[in-house]
N, C-alpha and C positions, 0 to 999 in steps of 0.2 A: 292557452287551451280555451276551447269554447265553454262558456258557462251556460248550461241549460236548465238551471234550477228555477228560473222565472217561467211560470206556465201561462197558458191561454193568451199568448200574444201572437199576432200574425207574423209570419216569417218575414224577415227584412229582405228588401229587394237586393238582388246581387249588385255589388259595387266593385269597381276596379281596385285592384291590390294597391294599397297605400305605398307611397315612397318609403324606402328604408330610412329610419330616423336614427340619429346618433344614440349610442347606448346611454342609458340613464346612469347617473353617478351612483356608485354603491361604495360609499366610504367604509362601511361595516365589513364588506368583503375584502377590500383592499387591506384593511387593518389586520383581519384575520390571516391573509396571505403573508403580510410582512411579518407578523409575529411567528407563524409557523416556520418560515425561512430562517428567521433569526435564531430561534431556539434549535433548529436542526443544525445550524452552523456551530452552535455551542457544543454540540455533541462530538465534534472533531477537535475539540480543544487540546487533546493529547498529542496532536501533531505538531503544535507550535508552542513556542515559549511566550509567556506573557498573554495579555488580553487586549493589547492595543489593536491588533488585527481584527478582533471581533467587534469592537466599537466602530472601527472604520467600515467594516462590512455592513453593519447595522444601518450606519448612516447612508452609505451608497444605496442600499435597498430601499430605504425610506424616501430618498429624493427621487429615485427612478419610478417607483410605484406611485408616489405622491404626485409627481408631475403628470403621469398619464391620467390619474383620476381627476386632477384639476382640469385637464383638458376636456374631459367628459363633462364635468360640471359647467364648463363654459359652452357646452353644446357643440363642441368640435366633432367632426365625423370621426370614425374609427381609424382610418388611415392617418389623420393628422394627430390623433392621441398617440398612436404607435410611433410616429416620426418624432414626436416630443420626447417620448421615453428614450428612443435611440440617441437623440441629441444629448439629453441629460446624462445618459450613461457614458457617452463619449467624453463629455466634459469632465465627469467624475474620474474616468480612467486617466485623462490627460493631466488633471491636477495631481494624481498620484504618482504618475511615471515621469513627468516632464523634468523634474528637478531644476526648474528655472529656465528650461530651453524654450518653452512655448510662449508665444506672444500673449501678453496679458494673462498668462497662466493657463489659457484654455485653447489657443489656436496653435496646433502643432507646426513645427518647422522641421527643416532637414536634420537639425541637431536633435530634435525630439525623436525622430525616426531612428537615428543612430543610437540614441540612449535606449530606445525600446529593444533594439537588437542586442545591445550589451546586457540589458537586464534579463532578457530571455535566455542568453548564454549562461549568465550567473545563476539564474533560477534552475536551469537544467542541471548544472553542475551540483547545485545544493541538493536537488531531489535525488540525483544519482548517488552522491557521495556521503551526505550527512544522514545521521540516524535520528528518529524522532525522540524527543520534540526538538524541532530545528529552530534556531533563531530566526526571527522575522526580519530579514533584511529588506531593503528597498525593492530587490528583485522578487522576493517571495510575496511581499505585500502587493506589488503590482499584479502578480498572478491571482492572488486571492480576490483582489478588488475587481479584476476583469471577469472572473468566474461568477462572482456574485452579481455584477451588472448583467451578464447574460442570463443567469438564472432568474433575475427579477423581470427581465423582458419576457422570458419564456412562460413563467407562471402567469403573468398578466395576460399574454395572448391566449393561453389555454382557458383561463377562468373568465376573461371579460370579452374577448373577441370571438373565440370559438365557443364560448359558453359551455365548456366541459371541464369544470374545475376538478372533477374526479381525477383527470390526468395529471394534475399538478402533483399528485401523490408520487408520481415516478420521479420527479425532480427531488422531492424530499427524501425519497428512498435511497436514491444514488448517494445523497450526502451521508445519510445514516450508516450506509454499508461500508463507507470508506475506511474507518478505523479498524474494522474486522479483517481488512485485507492488508494492513501494514503490520509488519512484525513488531511485537512488544508494545503495541498500542491497544488499549482497551476502550470500547465504547462507553460513554457514560449513560448508565441506565435512566437516571432521573431526566436527562435531557430527551432521551428517546421517548419516554412517556409523555413529556410535554409536546413533543412534535406530533405524536399520535393524537393527543387531545386537540392541538391546534388544527390538525387536519380534519377532525370531526366537526370542529367549529366552522371550518371553511365550507364543509358540505352542508351543514345545517343553515348557515347564513345564505348560502347560494340558492337553496330551495325556497327560503322564505316560510318554511312550515315549522310547526312545533315537532319535536322528534317523536317518531313513531316507536312502537314497541320493538320492531325489528331493527330500527336504527340504533336504539339503546343497547340491544343485545350485541349487534355488530361492534359498537363502540367498546363495550366492556371486553369482548373477545379480542379486539385489536390491542387493547392495553395489555391484556394477559400475554398475547403473542409477542408484543414488543419486548416484554421482559424476558420471555423464554428465549427468543431468538438472540437477543443481546447477550444472554448468558451462554448459549450453546455455541455460537459461531466462534468466539475467540478460543474456546476450548478445542474445537474440532477442526477448524480449517487448516491450521498449520500442519497437522499430521494427516488428516484424511485426504488431502490434496497432493500428497507425495507423488511425484512422477508425472503430474499433469501439467507442469510448466507454468504455474500461475505465479502471482506475486507473493504467495505464501512461502515460508521457509525461515531463513535467518538473513539478517542484514548486518554488515560489518560497520558501516559508516566510515568516516575518514580516519578515525582512531579505533581499530577493532578492539583494543584491549579494555575499552570503556565498559562494554557490556558482555565481555567474555564470560565472567562468572555467572551472569544471569542466563546466558545461553546454555552453559554447562548444567545449570540447575533447572532447565525448562522441563525436566521430568521425562517427556516422551522424545526419543531421538528422531531427528529429521534427516533423511538421506540427502545430503547436499551436493555430492558429486560422486563419480566413479572414474576409474582409470585402469589402464593396462600399462605395464612397464617391462623393460628388459631386465630390471634389477630384481632378483628373486626375493628380495627383502622388503620390497615396497619403497615408497617414497615419502619423505616429509614434504609438504607442499606449502611454500611460503607465500604469504600475502604481502607483508610490508615489514620494514624495519623501523623500530622505535629508537631514535638516536638521541633525541633531546630529553634531558632529565633536569627538571626544575627543583627537585627535592620533594615535590608534592606528587608529580606524575610523570610517566614517560609519554612521549609523543612523537610522531613521525617528523622528519626534517621538512621545513617550509621550503618548497621548491615550486618553480613554475615550469609546467610542461612545455617543451618546444615542439613545434610542428615538425621539425626535421628529425626528432628522436623517435622514429618509428622502429617497430620490432624487426623490421626487414634486415637490419644490420645492428646486432648488438655489440656493445663494447666489451672488452675483456674485463673479467673480474679483477678488481684491484688487489695487489699485493702478492699475487701467486707467482712464484719463480718459474721460469721456463723449464727448469730442471726437476721440478717437484712432480712426483708420480701422480697421475689422475686416472680415473676411469670414466667411461662414457655410458649413459643410459638414455634410452628413447622412451618417452612417456606419452601416451594419448589420453587426454583428460576430457570428460563430458560433464559439464556442470548443469545441475538440475535446479535445486532450490537454495542457491547462494546468490544473494543480491549484494554485490560489492563493487566499489570503484577499482579494486585491485584484482589482478589475475592470479589465482593459485597456481604456482609453478615449482617444479624442483629446481634447485639452484647449485651452483651457478649455471644459469642457462646460456647456451651458445647459439641456439637457433629456435625460433617460434614460428610456426606456421598455422594458418587457420583463422587468424583474427585480422580485422581491418586496420586501417591507418589511424583510427581514433584512439588505438592503444599505444602508449608511449613508454619507453623505458625510463626509470628514474635513477639516473647514474649516482646522484647525490646520496642515495640510500642503498646502493649496491646492486644495480641491475634488477630491481623489481619492476613490475609493470603495472601501470595505471591508466585509466581514462577519466577524463572530466566530463564526458557526455554520454557514456554508455555504462551499463552494468554488466556483470559477469554471467548472469542467469541465461541458460540456454546455449552457451558457447560450447563448441567442440574444436580442439586444437591439439597440436602436437608439439612437444618440447624435447630438444636435445640438451642434456646437461652433462657437465664434466666436473664432479666433485673431486676434492683432493683425496689421495690415499697414500700419504708419505711414508717412506721408510724411517726407521729411527735416526739414520744419518741425516736425512733431509730435515727431520724435526730439529736436531742438534744444530744444523746450519741455520735454523730460523731464530736462534736465540740472541741475535744481535740487537742493536739499538732500534727503537721504534721511530718512524719518522715524526718529525716535529709537527707535521700537518695534522696528526691525529690527536693533538693535545685536548681538543674538545671531548673526545671520547674517554679521557681520563679525568675529566672534571666532575666533581660531586660537591656542590656547595652545601655547607652546613651539615655535613655528615656527622652524626654523633660519635663521640669518642669510643663508645661501646662496640660500634660496628667495626671501626678500624682496629680496635684491640683484638676483637674476635677473629678478624681476617688474619692478623699476624700470628695469632696463636695457632689457628688451623693449619697454616702453611709454614710453620716454624722450621720444619725439617726439609723444606723443598730446596733443591740445588739451583733452580732457575725458574723464571716466570711460567714457562710451560708446565713444569711439575707443580708449581703453586696452584695453577688453574685445575689440574687434575685432582689436587688435594681438596680444593673447594668442591668440586663435583662429588667426590667420594664422601665428603663430610655430610652432604645432604642425602645421598642415596644409601650410605651404609651406616648412618648414625641412628639417632633416636627420633628422627622426623617421620611424621605420618601424613599421608595424603587425605585431605578433607575439603569438600567444597562448602560445607556448612559452618564449620567451626569459626572461620573468620568473620562470617556474617553474624553468627550468634554472639561472638565476643567483641565485635565492633572494630576489627582491624582489617577489613576487606578493602584492599587498595594496593598501589605500588609506590607510595611515597615513603619517605624516611621514617615517619612515625609508625606506619603500618609494618615496615620492615623490621624496625626495632621490637615491636610487640611479637611479630611472627617468630623471630629468632629466639624469643623466650618461651613462647607457647609451643613452637616446633610442630605446628599443625597448619596446613594450608593446601592450596592447589597450585597449579603450574605457575600462575602469575606471581605468586609469592616466592616460590623457589627461583624462578628466572630473575626477578628484580633483585632479590637479595644476593644472588651470586654475581650479577652484573655490577652492583654497587660495591660489593666486597673486592671485586677484581679491580675496580678503579682505585680503590684506596691503596692497592699494591702497585699501582702504576700501569696496570694492563688495560689497554683500550678495550671497551666493551659496549655492547648494545643489546636490545632485546628483539627477537624475531617473533612474528605472530603469524600463525598459519594452522596447519592441520597435521596430526599424526598420520602414520601410513594407512590407518584404518583396518578393515577386516577383509581378508582374502576369500573370495568365493571359490569353492572347490570345483564347480562345474566348468567354468570357463577361464579360471585363473585371473579374473579381473578383481579389482579392489573396490570396496564401497567405503566411502567416508561419510560419517554422520556428524550431526552437531555435537555429539559427545566427544568427537576427535578434535575439537577446537583446542589449540595448544599454544603456548609460549615457551621459548627456550632462549638462553643467553648465547651470544656469539662473542668470542674474544679474538683479537687481532694479533697475529705473529707474522712478521715480515718474511716472505717466502712462502708461507702458507695461506695468506689472506685471512679472511674471517672464518674462524673454526667454530662449529656448533658443538655445544655441550648440552648434556641432559641431567640436570640436578634433580628432577622431580622423581621421587621414588615410585616404582610401580607403573611408570609411563614411559612408553618408547624404549629405546635401547641406546647404548653408547658405542661409539666407533671403536673398533679394535686398536687403532693407533693411539688412543688416549690413554697412554701408559707412562709411568715414570721413566725418565731417561738417566737421571743421576749425574748429568753433565753440568759443569759450571758454565754459566753464560759468560760470553766474552764479546766485548764491543767489536772486536775484529772478525767476529764470526757471522757477520751480517750476510744474509743470503742475497744473492743477485736476482732482482726482479727483472722481468722483461720490461722494456721501455713503456709499452702500452699499459702494463699493469701498474707500474709505479707512478705514472703521470697523473692518476687521479686517486691518490691514496685516501683522500678525505671522502671520495665518493664511494662509500662502502657497499660492495655487493655481498652476497652470501655465498661463500664457498661451502654451503652450510648443510641445512638439514637433511639434504640427500646423504651426506656423509654419515650423519647420525644413524641412518637406516642401513649402513653397510655391514654391521655385525651380523653374524649368523643367527637365524632363528629369531626374527623380529617378533616381539610379543605385543599384540594389541592391548590397549587399555581394557580394564575390566568393564568399564562403563560401555566401551565400544563393542566389546564382545557380547554384552548383554543386549545390545540394541538389535532389533530385528528389522528387516526390510519391509515388512508388511504393516498395515494399519493396525494400531493397537485394538484390543478387544474393547468394545463399547463405543468406539469413535464412530463407526459407520451408523449405528442406530441414532446417535445424537445428531449427526449431520443430516440424516434422513428426516428426523423429527423437525429440525430447523427448516429444511426445504419444504417440508409438508405444511408447516405453518405459513410460510411465505406464499405458498400457492393458495392456501385458504384465504389469506388477506387479499390476494390479487382477485379472487373470485367473489369477494363480498359484494361488489356492485351487482353481479349477476344475481346473487341470492336476494338482495333487497328488491330488485326489479321483479324477480319471480314471486316474491311474497306479495307485492302490490298487485300483480296480475291475478294471483289466486284469490285475493280478497274481492277484486272487482268482479270476477267471473263467478263468484259465489253469492254476490249481493242479491237480495230478493226485493220485492216491491217496497216502496213505490218508485225506486230508482234503478231497477234492474237493467233497463235498456240504456239509461244514461251511463252507468258504470261500464257496461259492455262497449258502448260507442266510444267512451274515453280510452278504453284499453286498445281498441282498434286504431284510433288516431295516434296515440302515443307510440304504439308498435311501429306504425308507419314512419313516424319521425325518427325513432331509434334506428330504422333501417336506412335512413337517409332520404326518405320520400318527403318532398318539400310541401307539407300541408301548411298553408299560412296560419299564423297564430290567431288572426281575426276572422278566419273563415267560418261561415255558417255550416251546419251539417250538410246542406245541399251542395255548397261549393267544395267542402271537403270530400263529398262522395264523388264529385267529378274528378278530382285529383286521383282518388283511389281507384276509380274504374280504369284509368290509364295504366296504372301499375298492375292491376289485376289481369288486364288483357295480355300481359307479357309472361305469365306464368305458364301458359301452354297447356293447361289441363282441360279447360271447358270455355266456351264462349259465354260472354255476358258475366254478370255478377249477381246471381239470384240471392245468395246469402246477404250480400251487401244491401240489396233492395229490401229484403225482408227486415233486416236490422234497422234500416233507416225508417221504414214505415212504422215499425214498433216504437221507435224513438219518438216519432211525431205524434202517434196516438197517445203515448205516455205523457208527453209534455203538453199537448194542445187539446187532447180529447179526454184527458183525465181517465185513461183506460190503462190500468196496470199491465205491464208486459209480463208474458209467461217466461218460464225458465228456459224456453227454447232459444231465447236470444243469446244465451251464453254458448250454446252449441253453434249458432250462426256466427258469433264473434270468433270462436275458435277456428271455424273453417276459413273465415276471411283472413284471419292472422296467418294460418297456414299457407294460403295462397300468396299472401304478400311475401312471406319469407322465401317462397319458391321463385318469386319474380326478381329477386336481387341476387347478386354474386356472392361468393364466399367471403370477400374482404368486409362487405357490409354486414354479413351475418356475424363475423367475428367481432366487429366493432360494436354491434348492437348487444352482443353478449357480454363482452369484457367492459365496455364503457357505455351503457345505455344513456343516450343523450338526455331523455326526458326525466331521468332520476335526478340528475345534478344540474341540468340547464337552468339558466335564469328564467324565473317565472314571469309571464306577461299578465297584464289584467285581463280578465275573461270578459267577453262580450256576450250579452244575452240575446236570445232570438225572440 
């Protein structure tokens, strides 16, 4: 800007515009940008395990920003400095992802490109499938480093090349908001505050001025807003955005049972999906089978999805005899706020339409459906399922020997003697394994057990391992995870193959259109036990949850090895590949009763959520408008200034407004030269010929500076009229940019030239 404080000097002769010089090094501004980026990254620490990724990110940001500033220190032109940053960023990314495939570690080869593709696929699968905090594999680290390198380039371009450091706040804001959009991840308030402080430092360093009163007020307001927004968003986003198809809602991860209890205790129910079905009792919707039991936890089978295993042709459910009576149901599912690598379906499914080829059936766990590249959110599809509905004679026919291939489903390593003893005691009167399974179910549902989502947490036995099961069987209080895992383990001690299924209860039926709504409160687990001829039969040991199938009754028949049912060839060929002939059958009894938690859940936004979200959005808007407020305060001060610098302040405001609007007034221009530029713009406003207000203001400025004649207050009105005409002379985009991100408020200051 022009410095007119030196008086009684002759006007300098007009000189040609100097050639553009390389930007001056500003190590203080670069340090402030690096610090703010690094602390903003720390705020997303809840997404990843460990801190190694953060140190790697800080190092990459340091070398990229430092390389560009070093280039400016060497007086390289701006394009060369930018190119330096791009090269350094590329080298840093290559070092991270190459895995030894790059020449000298920094020159990519064809093998490096192939590795990048592989890491991208692995990262995509992790992002879709895993639940935060995710382990930082080579693929995830590559994504993080790449994003940080790009962010470093962007903030340097905004702050140093475009000289609008205020816009770097958008980059930092994007980083800060990420945790609030990921289920079960909370932003870190201290890091948010440090990020806001760092951004204020960036603005102060970029202006080269001492902080004004308005800047201090804005900074304090920003700190307060950061705390409020960080507190409000996690509480309100998950529920207030129901039905909007956003990333909010619940996420299952690869092993849904890990956070099932946490999702059940989330407090406010989230509508995750809806469906219509031809079954009047509703559907259990299965996500995945947990078949591997280590003694400490249950987990899905480790399988590799095959490209040929698309849902266009599903395999037959294993173990079901061709003579076993079955029924058919058609279900149309619409997923809203469920982000899962598994497809919630009634089982055993025989036909699925409405999903693409990225979804594969997992035969090893019983015809469940999974994708390694997509999530379930937003899908609409139709499933035809055929659960078993056997007669008593067909059940008796299933009491033969279990195939040897199912030995792993009967293995429980290290099971305490107390659990085995209890299982034998409960089933002492059973005539056969099927009757023993019914006894186990009745023991939990008809005994002294109570349903509680909080007791296991309060008393420290919340889990599915043997230790937790042992305590649960003594305390007799828990939720579906404890009932299902306890029954599955006890069944194995009796030689009955078992596994756990994870999915959803039927939900609540809507009276108006007969559709069903399933919420996060309907998350559920249940055990499935295998009987040759019937396949995997679902049981419901959790009291007060769901219903039991009508055919789960005592038979009284003695098991005979010769009574083995005849399974169809396609069914028996993959007996170890367990499907669920399951949860659908659980819903077949008359009068399905929804869980109390699901019945209490409403489909609307809870009272108090909308005001909280509105408050958070309002605060964010206020923060976004803070540059406009600061610029307005400066204009008000200048256009109220009295003698001896009334004309000088008015002139400065006119010139700064022109620059905010994108009018190229040279930084070293004299008032006469600046006026020539302004006349060209004023001629485009279309209101009047000439620029009398500008001429009057320029004359008053010259009299004030060189004639020692104080300017009258009329110069303020003249400046306002010139500003109004300048604003009319530009388009709407320039007006928006001048309002939201005024260049002169945060642009790098140049030395002022006296006239």
